[in-house]
Biopython code that builds the backbone (N, CA, C, O; Angstrom):
import numpy as np
from Bio.PDB.StructureBuilder import StructureBuilder

atoms = [
    (1, "MET", "N", (93.829, 95.040, 99.791)),
    (1, "MET", "CA", (94.657, 95.852, 100.645)),
    (1, "MET", "C", (94.965, 95.079, 101.921)),
    (1, "MET", "O", (94.123, 94.344, 102.438)),
    (2, "PHE", "N", (96.161, 95.254, 102.408)),
    (2, "PHE", "CA", (96.534, 94.625, 103.664)),
    (2, "PHE", "C", (96.215, 95.553, 104.813)),
    (2, "PHE", "O", (96.299, 96.774, 104.680)),
    (3, "CYS", "N", (95.852, 94.976, 105.935)),
    (3, "CYS", "CA", (95.524, 95.763, 107.112)),
    (3, "CYS", "C", (96.815, 96.258, 107.758)),
    (3, "CYS", "O", (97.767, 95.492, 107.899)),
    (4, "PRO", "N", (96.855, 97.518, 108.147)),
    (4, "PRO", "CA", (98.048, 98.044, 108.806)),
    (4, "PRO", "C", (98.134, 97.578, 110.245)),
    (4, "PRO", "O", (97.163, 97.090, 110.822)),
    (5, "GLU", "N", (99.307, 97.739, 110.802)),
    (5, "GLU", "CA", (99.486, 97.435, 112.221)),
    (5, "GLU", "C", (98.710, 98.458, 113.042)),
    (5, "GLU", "O", (98.529, 99.587, 112.587)),
    (6, "PRO", "N", (98.247, 98.099, 114.234)),
    (6, "PRO", "CA", (97.510, 99.047, 115.057)),
    (6, "PRO", "C", (98.377, 100.235, 115.457)),
    (6, "PRO", "O", (99.591, 100.108, 115.619)),
    (7, "ALA", "N", (97.738, 101.389, 115.615)),
    (7, "ALA", "CA", (98.453, 102.604, 115.981)),
    (7, "ALA", "C", (99.092, 102.472, 117.362)),
    (7, "ALA", "O", (100.253, 102.838, 117.546)),
    (8, "SER", "N", (98.350, 101.958, 118.318)),
    (8, "SER", "CA", (98.912, 101.740, 119.652)),
    (8, "SER", "C", (98.693, 100.274, 120.011)),
    (8, "SER", "O", (97.549, 99.827, 120.096)),
    (9, "PRO", "N", (99.764, 99.523, 120.220)),
    (9, "PRO", "CA", (99.623, 98.094, 120.489)),
    (9, "PRO", "C", (98.875, 97.830, 121.789)),
    (9, "PRO", "O", (98.984, 98.585, 122.755)),
    (10, "ARG", "N", (98.119, 96.747, 121.787)),
    (10, "ARG", "CA", (97.406, 96.350, 122.996)),
    (10, "ARG", "C", (98.384, 95.715, 123.958)),
    (10, "ARG", "O", (99.433, 95.204, 123.565)),
    (11, "LYS", "N", (98.019, 95.760, 125.229)),
    (11, "LYS", "CA", (98.861, 95.139, 126.250)),
    (11, "LYS", "C", (98.853, 93.632, 126.045)),
    (11, "LYS", "O", (97.811, 93.070, 125.709)),
    (12, "PRO", "N", (99.990, 92.961, 126.239)),
    (12, "PRO", "CA", (100.000, 91.509, 126.122)),
    (12, "PRO", "C", (99.147, 90.884, 127.214)),
    (12, "PRO", "O", (98.976, 91.453, 128.291)),
    (13, "ALA", "N", (98.620, 89.714, 126.921)),
    (13, "ALA", "CA", (97.796, 89.013, 127.902)),
    (13, "ALA", "C", (98.642, 88.636, 129.104)),
    (13, "ALA", "O", (99.831, 88.343, 128.980)),
    (14, "SER", "N", (98.015, 88.649, 130.258)),
    (14, "SER", "CA", (98.742, 88.251, 131.459)),
    (14, "SER", "C", (99.041, 86.754, 131.378)),
    (14, "SER", "O", (98.333, 86.022, 130.687)),
    (15, "PRO", "N", (100.082, 86.290, 132.075)),
    (15, "PRO", "CA", (100.441, 84.875, 131.998)),
    (15, "PRO", "C", (99.309, 83.944, 132.409)),
    (15, "PRO", "O", (99.238, 82.810, 131.934)),
    (16, "ARG", "N", (98.420, 84.411, 133.289)),
    (16, "ARG", "CA", (97.316, 83.566, 133.746)),
    (16, "ARG", "C", (96.262, 83.364, 132.671)),
    (16, "ARG", "O", (95.612, 82.320, 132.639)),
    (17, "SER", "N", (96.077, 84.342, 131.785)),
    (17, "SER", "CA", (95.018, 84.221, 130.794)),
    (17, "SER", "C", (95.625, 83.941, 129.425)),
    (17, "SER", "O", (96.159, 84.841, 128.776)),
    (18, "SER", "N", (95.540, 82.704, 128.998)),
    (18, "SER", "CA", (96.042, 82.378, 127.669)),
    (18, "SER", "C", (94.854, 82.314, 126.714)),
    (18, "SER", "O", (93.780, 81.825, 127.066)),
    (19, "HIS", "N", (95.065, 82.808, 125.520)),
    (19, "HIS", "CA", (94.001, 82.823, 124.526)),
    (19, "HIS", "C", (94.193, 81.635, 123.594)),
    (19, "HIS", "O", (95.308, 81.394, 123.131)),
    (20, "PRO", "N", (93.134, 80.890, 123.308)),
    (20, "PRO", "CA", (93.286, 79.712, 122.456)),
    (20, "PRO", "C", (93.486, 80.059, 120.979)),
    (20, "PRO", "O", (93.928, 79.208, 120.206)),
    (21, "PHE", "N", (93.168, 81.298, 120.570)),
    (21, "PHE", "CA", (93.266, 81.668, 119.164)),
    (21, "PHE", "C", (94.065, 82.948, 118.984)),
    (21, "PHE", "O", (94.069, 83.822, 119.852)),
    (22, "LYS", "N", (94.730, 83.045, 117.864)),
    (22, "LYS", "CA", (95.374, 84.287, 117.439)),
    (22, "LYS", "C", (94.599, 84.755, 116.204)),
    (22, "LYS", "O", (94.441, 84.006, 115.240)),
    (23, "VAL", "N", (94.124, 85.992, 116.245)),
    (23, "VAL", "CA", (93.322, 86.537, 115.150)),
    (23, "VAL", "C", (93.976, 87.815, 114.662)),
    (23, "VAL", "O", (94.331, 88.684, 115.458)),
    (24, "LYS", "N", (94.136, 87.929, 113.343)),
    (24, "LYS", "CA", (94.747, 89.117, 112.759)),
    (24, "LYS", "C", (93.959, 89.538, 111.522)),
    (24, "LYS", "O", (93.576, 88.706, 110.699)),
    (25, "CYS", "N", (93.728, 90.832, 111.407)),
    (25, "CYS", "CA", (93.070, 91.357, 110.215)),
    (25, "CYS", "C", (94.088, 91.307, 109.076)),
    (25, "CYS", "O", (95.071, 92.047, 109.087)),
    (26, "ALA", "N", (93.855, 90.440, 108.100)),
    (26, "ALA", "CA", (94.815, 90.220, 107.016)),
    (26, "ALA", "C", (94.623, 91.204, 105.866)),
    (26, "ALA", "O", (95.597, 91.637, 105.249)),
    (27, "SER", "N", (93.365, 91.562, 105.573)),
    (27, "SER", "CA", (93.100, 92.476, 104.461)),
    (27, "SER", "C", (91.668, 92.981, 104.540)),
    (27, "SER", "O", (90.874, 92.536, 105.368)),
    (28, "TYR", "N", (91.363, 93.916, 103.660)),
    (28, "TYR", "CA", (89.990, 94.396, 103.510)),
    (28, "TYR", "C", (89.799, 94.822, 102.070)),
    (28, "TYR", "O", (90.751, 95.180, 101.377)),
    (29, "GLN", "N", (88.544, 94.777, 101.631)),
    (29, "GLN", "CA", (88.240, 95.215, 100.272)),
    (29, "GLN", "C", (86.781, 95.630, 100.182)),
    (29, "GLN", "O", (85.939, 95.167, 100.951)),
    (30, "ALA", "N", (86.496, 96.512, 99.230)),
    (30, "ALA", "CA", (85.123, 96.948, 98.994)),
    (30, "ALA", "C", (84.416, 95.865, 98.179)),
    (30, "ALA", "O", (84.915, 95.431, 97.140)),
    (31, "VAL", "N", (83.255, 95.437, 98.660)),
    (31, "VAL", "CA", (82.442, 94.443, 97.963)),
    (31, "VAL", "C", (81.011, 94.966, 97.937)),
    (31, "VAL", "O", (80.366, 95.070, 98.981)),
    (32, "VAL", "N", (80.526, 95.287, 96.775)),
    (32, "VAL", "CA", (79.163, 95.792, 96.575)),
    (32, "VAL", "C", (78.859, 96.924, 97.562)),
    (32, "VAL", "O", (77.837, 96.900, 98.249)),
    (33, "GLY", "N", (79.738, 97.895, 97.625)),
    (33, "GLY", "CA", (79.511, 99.079, 98.443)),
    (33, "GLY", "C", (79.776, 98.931, 99.925)),
    (33, "GLY", "O", (79.531, 99.867, 100.686)),
    (34, "ASN", "N", (80.272, 97.780, 100.360)),
    (34, "ASN", "CA", (80.584, 97.561, 101.773)),
    (34, "ASN", "C", (82.023, 97.102, 101.902)),
    (34, "ASN", "O", (82.562, 96.453, 101.006)),
    (35, "MET", "N", (82.641, 97.443, 103.024)),
    (35, "MET", "CA", (83.987, 96.952, 103.294)),
    (35, "MET", "C", (83.881, 95.575, 103.952)),
    (35, "MET", "O", (83.148, 95.383, 104.922)),
    (36, "VAL", "N", (84.629, 94.634, 103.400)),
    (36, "VAL", "CA", (84.683, 93.282, 103.948)),
    (36, "VAL", "C", (86.099, 93.069, 104.460)),
    (36, "VAL", "O", (87.071, 93.252, 103.726)),
    (37, "TYR", "N", (86.208, 92.680, 105.723)),
    (37, "TYR", "CA", (87.491, 92.480, 106.384)),
    (37, "TYR", "C", (87.785, 90.984, 106.441)),
    (37, "TYR", "O", (86.934, 90.197, 106.856)),
    (38, "THR", "N", (88.989, 90.590, 106.023)),
    (38, "THR", "CA", (89.419, 89.196, 106.058)),
    (38, "THR", "C", (90.353, 89.018, 107.247)),
    (38, "THR", "O", (91.323, 89.760, 107.405)),
    (39, "PHE", "N", (90.053, 88.035, 108.075)),
    (39, "PHE", "CA", (90.851, 87.744, 109.264)),
    (39, "PHE", "C", (91.505, 86.378, 109.113)),
    (39, "PHE", "O", (90.874, 85.420, 108.666)),
    (40, "SER", "N", (92.775, 86.301, 109.492)),
    (40, "SER", "CA", (93.433, 85.001, 109.578)),
    (40, "SER", "C", (93.351, 84.568, 111.038)),
    (40, "SER", "O", (93.634, 85.347, 111.948)),
    (41, "VAL", "N", (92.963, 83.323, 111.243)),
    (41, "VAL", "CA", (92.755, 82.775, 112.585)),
    (41, "VAL", "C", (93.669, 81.562, 112.749)),
    (41, "VAL", "O", (93.730, 80.699, 111.874)),
    (42, "THR", "N", (94.373, 81.506, 113.870)),
    (42, "THR", "CA", (95.236, 80.367, 114.175)),
    (42, "THR", "C", (94.839, 79.802, 115.535)),
    (42, "THR", "O", (94.745, 80.537, 116.518)),
    (43, "HIS", "N", (94.609, 78.501, 115.583)),
    (43, "HIS", "CA", (94.360, 77.823, 116.851)),
    (43, "HIS", "C", (95.719, 77.502, 117.444)),
    (43, "HIS", "O", (96.478, 76.719, 116.874)),
    (44, "ASN", "N", (96.034, 78.109, 118.597)),
    (44, "ASN", "CA", (97.373, 78.015, 119.167)),
    (44, "ASN", "C", (97.790, 76.591, 119.514)),
    (44, "ASN", "O", (98.945, 76.224, 119.297)),
    (45, "ALA", "N", (96.890, 75.788, 120.041)),
    (45, "ALA", "CA", (97.260, 74.435, 120.478)),
    (45, "ALA", "C", (97.565, 73.511, 119.304)),
    (45, "ALA", "O", (98.516, 72.732, 119.363)),
    (46, "SER", "N", (96.767, 73.587, 118.238)),
    (46, "SER", "CA", (96.945, 72.652, 117.122)),
    (46, "SER", "C", (97.705, 73.246, 115.944)),
    (46, "SER", "O", (98.231, 72.514, 115.105)),
    (47, "GLY", "N", (97.762, 74.583, 115.882)),
    (47, "GLY", "CA", (98.396, 75.229, 114.739)),
    (47, "GLY", "C", (97.495, 75.328, 113.520)),
    (47, "GLY", "O", (97.924, 75.828, 112.481)),
    (48, "ALA", "N", (96.249, 74.861, 113.623)),
    (48, "ALA", "CA", (95.304, 74.938, 112.495)),
    (48, "ALA", "C", (95.054, 76.400, 112.154)),
    (48, "ALA", "O", (94.932, 77.243, 113.044)),
    (49, "GLU", "N", (94.977, 76.695, 110.858)),
    (49, "GLU", "CA", (94.759, 78.072, 110.392)),
    (49, "GLU", "C", (93.603, 78.113, 109.406)),
    (49, "GLU", "O", (93.378, 77.166, 108.652)),
    (50, "TRP", "N", (92.872, 79.224, 109.421)),
    (50, "TRP", "CA", (91.829, 79.452, 108.439)),
    (50, "TRP", "C", (91.569, 80.942, 108.318)),
    (50, "TRP", "O", (92.057, 81.738, 109.120)),
    (51, "GLU", "N", (90.793, 81.308, 107.306)),
    (51, "GLU", "CA", (90.404, 82.701, 107.099)),
    (51, "GLU", "C", (88.900, 82.823, 107.218)),
    (51, "GLU", "O", (88.154, 81.890, 106.920)),
    (52, "THR", "N", (88.474, 83.987, 107.658)),
    (52, "THR", "CA", (87.049, 84.281, 107.738)),
    (52, "THR", "C", (86.841, 85.728, 107.299)),
    (52, "THR", "O", (87.700, 86.579, 107.528)),
    (53, "LYS", "N", (85.710, 86.000, 106.675)),
    (53, "LYS", "CA", (85.412, 87.350, 106.173)),
    (53, "LYS", "C", (84.151, 87.881, 106.844)),
    (53, "LYS", "O", (83.157, 87.171, 106.999)),
    (54, "TRP", "N", (84.223, 89.161, 107.242)),
    (54, "TRP", "CA", (83.114, 89.795, 107.939)),
    (54, "TRP", "C", (82.940, 91.226, 107.439)),
    (54, "TRP", "O", (83.915, 91.931, 107.184)),
    (55, "ARG", "N", (81.689, 91.639, 107.306)),
    (55, "ARG", "CA", (81.395, 93.057, 107.105)),
    (55, "ARG", "C", (81.487, 93.734, 108.470)),
    (55, "ARG", "O", (81.310, 93.092, 109.505)),
    (56, "PHE", "N", (81.768, 95.041, 108.461)),
    (56, "PHE", "CA", (81.918, 95.760, 109.722)),
    (56, "PHE", "C", (80.634, 95.676, 110.555)),
    (56, "PHE", "O", (80.699, 95.523, 111.775)),
    (57, "SER", "N", (79.473, 95.773, 109.907)),
    (57, "SER", "CA", (78.204, 95.701, 110.645)),
    (57, "SER", "C", (78.040, 94.338, 111.326)),
    (57, "SER", "O", (77.468, 94.261, 112.414)),
    (58, "GLU", "N", (78.531, 93.270, 110.705)),
    (58, "GLU", "CA", (78.470, 91.946, 111.324)),
    (58, "GLU", "C", (79.400, 91.862, 112.530)),
    (58, "GLU", "O", (79.082, 91.223, 113.533)),
    (59, "LEU", "N", (80.554, 92.517, 112.416)),
    (59, "LEU", "CA", (81.482, 92.556, 113.548)),
    (59, "LEU", "C", (80.880, 93.313, 114.728)),
    (59, "LEU", "O", (81.074, 92.927, 115.880)),
    (60, "LEU", "N", (80.148, 94.394, 114.441)),
    (60, "LEU", "CA", (79.480, 95.156, 115.511)),
    (60, "LEU", "C", (78.473, 94.285, 116.258)),
    (60, "LEU", "O", (78.402, 94.324, 117.486)),
    (61, "ILE", "N", (77.702, 93.509, 115.521)),
    (61, "ILE", "CA", (76.706, 92.627, 116.142)),
    (61, "ILE", "C", (77.392, 91.562, 116.992)),
    (61, "ILE", "O", (76.977, 91.297, 118.120)),
    (62, "ALA", "N", (78.454, 90.947, 116.439)),
    (62, "ALA", "CA", (79.195, 89.923, 117.192)),
    (62, "ALA", "C", (79.794, 90.516, 118.460)),
    (62, "ALA", "O", (79.767, 89.884, 119.516)),
    (63, "ASP", "N", (80.339, 91.734, 118.360)),
    (63, "ASP", "CA", (80.923, 92.389, 119.526)),
    (63, "ASP", "C", (79.874, 92.609, 120.615)),
    (63, "ASP", "O", (80.131, 92.339, 121.788)),
    (64, "SER", "N", (78.700, 93.097, 120.231)),
    (64, "SER", "CA", (77.665, 93.362, 121.249)),
    (64, "SER", "C", (77.197, 92.072, 121.916)),
    (64, "SER", "O", (76.883, 92.075, 123.106)),
    (65, "ARG", "N", (77.146, 90.977, 121.175)),
    (65, "ARG", "CA", (76.741, 89.700, 121.769)),
    (65, "ARG", "C", (77.832, 89.126, 122.673)),
    (65, "ARG", "O", (77.543, 88.617, 123.757)),
    (66, "LEU", "N", (79.094, 89.209, 122.221)),
    (66, "LEU", "CA", (80.199, 88.684, 123.023)),
    (66, "LEU", "C", (80.420, 89.483, 124.300)),
    (66, "LEU", "O", (80.809, 88.930, 125.329)),
    (67, "ARG", "N", (80.171, 90.782, 124.229)),
    (67, "ARG", "CA", (80.418, 91.657, 125.375)),
    (67, "ARG", "C", (79.565, 91.275, 126.580)),
    (67, "ARG", "O", (79.939, 91.568, 127.716)),
    (68, "HIS", "N", (78.417, 90.621, 126.347)),
    (68, "HIS", "CA", (77.579, 90.170, 127.468)),
    (68, "HIS", "C", (78.301, 89.099, 128.281)),
    (68, "HIS", "O", (78.194, 89.078, 129.507)),
    (69, "SER", "N", (79.042, 88.200, 127.603)),
    (69, "SER", "CA", (79.747, 87.151, 128.338)),
    (69, "SER", "C", (81.203, 87.471, 128.614)),
    (69, "SER", "O", (81.802, 86.889, 129.519)),
    (70, "ILE", "N", (81.788, 88.396, 127.844)),
    (70, "ILE", "CA", (83.195, 88.774, 128.039)),
    (70, "ILE", "C", (83.275, 90.301, 128.131)),
    (70, "ILE", "O", (83.644, 90.957, 127.156)),
    (71, "PRO", "N", (82.939, 90.865, 129.278)),
    (71, "PRO", "CA", (82.897, 92.330, 129.394)),
    (71, "PRO", "C", (84.265, 93.004, 129.291)),
    (71, "PRO", "O", (84.332, 94.224, 129.139)),
    (72, "THR", "N", (85.351, 92.244, 129.371)),
    (72, "THR", "CA", (86.692, 92.829, 129.320)),
    (72, "THR", "C", (87.248, 92.932, 127.900)),
    (72, "THR", "O", (88.432, 93.219, 127.725)),
    (73, "LEU", "N", (86.424, 92.707, 126.896)),
    (73, "LEU", "CA", (86.896, 92.840, 125.513)),
    (73, "LEU", "C", (87.425, 94.251, 125.275)),
    (73, "LEU", "O", (86.914, 95.211, 125.852)),
    (74, "PRO", "N", (88.453, 94.382, 124.422)),
    (74, "PRO", "CA", (88.945, 95.729, 124.094)),
    (74, "PRO", "C", (87.841, 96.550, 123.431)),
    (74, "PRO", "O", (86.918, 96.000, 122.830)),
    (75, "LYS", "N", (87.949, 97.861, 123.547)),
    (75, "LYS", "CA", (86.958, 98.751, 122.962)),
    (75, "LYS", "C", (86.893, 98.532, 121.453)),
    (75, "LYS", "O", (87.923, 98.441, 120.784)),
    (76, "PHE", "N", (85.678, 98.449, 120.926)),
    (76, "PHE", "CA", (85.465, 98.216, 119.496)),
    (76, "PHE", "C", (85.471, 99.548, 118.752)),
    (76, "PHE", "O", (84.969, 100.537, 119.287)),
    (77, "PRO", "N", (86.021, 99.610, 117.537)),
    (77, "PRO", "CA", (86.019, 100.866, 116.779)),
    (77, "PRO", "C", (84.601, 101.383, 116.538)),
    (77, "PRO", "O", (83.676, 100.599, 116.325)),
    (78, "ALA", "N", (84.439, 102.687, 116.572)),
    (78, "ALA", "CA", (83.120, 103.295, 116.377)),
    (78, "ALA", "C", (82.648, 103.113, 114.944)),
    (78, "ALA", "O", (83.450, 103.038, 114.013)),
    (79, "LYS", "N", (81.330, 103.042, 114.785)),
    (79, "LYS", "CA", (80.750, 102.863, 113.458)),
    (79, "LYS", "C", (80.855, 104.139, 112.632)),
    (79, "LYS", "O", (81.153, 104.073, 111.440)),
    (80, "GLY", "N", (80.622, 105.272, 113.227)),
    (80, "GLY", "CA", (80.695, 106.536, 112.482)),
    (80, "GLY", "C", (79.322, 106.964, 111.986)),
    (80, "GLY", "O", (78.400, 106.151, 111.912)),
    (81, "PRO", "N", (79.188, 108.246, 111.646)),
    (81, "PRO", "CA", (77.893, 108.771, 111.209)),
    (81, "PRO", "C", (77.535, 108.299, 109.796)),
    (81, "PRO", "O", (78.420, 107.931, 109.024)),
    (82, "PRO", "N", (76.240, 108.307, 109.456)),
    (82, "PRO", "CA", (75.821, 107.930, 108.110)),
    (82, "PRO", "C", (76.450, 108.857, 107.070)),
    (82, "PRO", "O", (76.627, 110.051, 107.313)),
    (83, "GLY", "N", (76.782, 108.294, 105.914)),
    (83, "GLY", "CA", (77.359, 109.084, 104.841)),
    (83, "GLY", "C", (78.870, 109.143, 104.847)),
    (83, "GLY", "O", (79.466, 109.575, 103.860)),
    (84, "MET", "N", (79.509, 108.722, 105.925)),
    (84, "MET", "CA", (80.972, 108.759, 105.996)),
    (84, "MET", "C", (81.609, 107.799, 104.996)),
    (84, "MET", "O", (82.723, 108.035, 104.529)),
    (85, "LYS", "N", (80.902, 106.714, 104.666)),
    (85, "LYS", "CA", (81.438, 105.737, 103.729)),
    (85, "LYS", "C", (81.742, 106.401, 102.386)),
    (85, "LYS", "O", (82.755, 106.101, 101.754)),
    (86, "LEU", "N", (80.862, 107.300, 101.958)),
    (86, "LEU", "CA", (81.055, 107.972, 100.670)),
    (86, "LEU", "C", (82.222, 108.943, 100.713)),
    (86, "LEU", "O", (82.959, 109.079, 99.736)),
    (87, "MET", "N", (82.391, 109.616, 101.837)),
    (87, "MET", "CA", (83.409, 110.654, 101.936)),
    (87, "MET", "C", (84.808, 110.098, 102.227)),
    (87, "MET", "O", (85.794, 110.607, 101.694)),
    (88, "MET", "N", (84.902, 109.072, 103.057)),
    (88, "MET", "CA", (86.210, 108.622, 103.528)),
    (88, "MET", "C", (86.369, 107.112, 103.444)),
    (88, "MET", "O", (87.000, 106.519, 104.319)),
    (89, "GLY", "N", (85.821, 106.476, 102.425)),
    (89, "GLY", "CA", (85.843, 105.024, 102.299)),
    (89, "GLY", "C", (87.173, 104.369, 102.599)),
    (89, "GLY", "O", (87.283, 103.676, 103.610)),
    (90, "PRO", "N", (88.212, 104.555, 101.754)),
    (90, "PRO", "CA", (89.479, 103.850, 101.980)),
    (90, "PRO", "C", (90.187, 104.244, 103.277)),
    (90, "PRO", "O", (90.731, 103.388, 103.974)),
    (91, "GLN", "N", (90.179, 105.546, 103.599)),
    (91, "GLN", "CA", (90.857, 105.983, 104.833)),
    (91, "GLN", "C", (90.158, 105.408, 106.061)),
    (91, "GLN", "O", (90.812, 104.974, 107.010)),
    (92, "ARG", "N", (88.841, 105.408, 106.038)),
    (92, "ARG", "CA", (88.073, 104.885, 107.160)),
    (92, "ARG", "C", (88.316, 103.390, 107.313)),
    (92, "ARG", "O", (88.476, 102.897, 108.429)),
    (93, "ALA", "N", (88.346, 102.666, 106.195)),
    (93, "ALA", "CA", (88.587, 101.227, 106.245)),
    (93, "ALA", "C", (89.965, 100.930, 106.820)),
    (93, "ALA", "O", (90.125, 99.990, 107.598)),
    (94, "GLN", "N", (90.949, 101.720, 106.445)),
    (94, "GLN", "CA", (92.303, 101.514, 106.948)),
    (94, "GLN", "C", (92.371, 101.760, 108.457)),
    (94, "GLN", "O", (93.011, 100.996, 109.180)),
    (95, "ARG", "N", (91.715, 102.822, 108.935)),
    (95, "ARG", "CA", (91.705, 103.102, 110.387)),
    (95, "ARG", "C", (90.990, 101.992, 111.147)),
    (95, "ARG", "O", (91.447, 101.566, 112.208)),
    (96, "ARG", "N", (89.863, 101.522, 110.600)),
    (96, "ARG", "CA", (89.134, 100.452, 111.269)),
    (96, "ARG", "C", (89.968, 99.179, 111.317)),
    (96, "ARG", "O", (90.022, 98.503, 112.344)),
    (97, "ALA", "N", (90.614, 98.856, 110.211)),
    (97, "ALA", "CA", (91.426, 97.635, 110.165)),
    (97, "ALA", "C", (92.524, 97.684, 111.218)),
    (97, "ALA", "O", (92.791, 96.682, 111.881)),
    (98, "ALA", "N", (93.158, 98.829, 111.375)),
    (98, "ALA", "CA", (94.194, 98.979, 112.395)),
    (98, "ALA", "C", (93.602, 98.806, 113.796)),
    (98, "ALA", "O", (94.232, 98.205, 114.667)),
    (99, "ALA", "N", (92.411, 99.324, 114.010)),
    (99, "ALA", "CA", (91.772, 99.235, 115.321)),
    (99, "ALA", "C", (91.286, 97.809, 115.615)),
    (99, "ALA", "O", (91.117, 97.447, 116.779)),
    (100, "LEU", "N", (91.065, 97.013, 114.593)),
    (100, "LEU", "CA", (90.588, 95.638, 114.782)),
    (100, "LEU", "C", (91.710, 94.644, 115.104)),
    (100, "LEU", "O", (91.442, 93.468, 115.347)),
    (101, "GLN", "N", (92.935, 95.102, 115.107)),
    (101, "GLN", "CA", (94.070, 94.209, 115.393)),
    (101, "GLN", "C", (94.043, 93.756, 116.824)),
    (101, "GLN", "O", (94.917, 93.000, 117.249)),
]
sb = StructureBuilder()
sb.init_structure("model")
sb.init_model(0)
sb.init_chain("A")
sb.init_seg("    ")
for serial, (resi, resn, name, xyz) in enumerate(atoms, 1):
    if name == "N":
        sb.init_residue(resn, " ", resi, " ")
    sb.init_atom(name, np.array(xyz, "f"), 0.0, 1.0, " ", f" {name:<3s}", serial, name[0])
structure = sb.get_structure()
C-alpha cells in the first residue's frame, strides 16, 4: 500500500533552516502481525536515494531519542491503546502513514 498525503501539510522550513534530507513514507505493509513503514530518503546535496523500513515501535524509540537533541521536531503520531491493531489495522496504518509525512 502507498502512504497517503498528510491531512494537513506541515509548514515549509524557513529559509534559514535547510534540511539535508527529504524523507517520505512510500508504503506500508503488515509483516508478521506488525505494520512496517517504508521510507524513501533523498540526500538533497548529492541526490543519493535509498529506502529504509521501520516498525512503528522503532519509530517511537527513534523519536524519543531525537527529541532530546531536536526539541522542535513535529508532533509524533500517538501509539494508541492495546488491542487497536486487531480492530483497526489497515485504517490505523493509513492514518499513521499520513501523519508520518
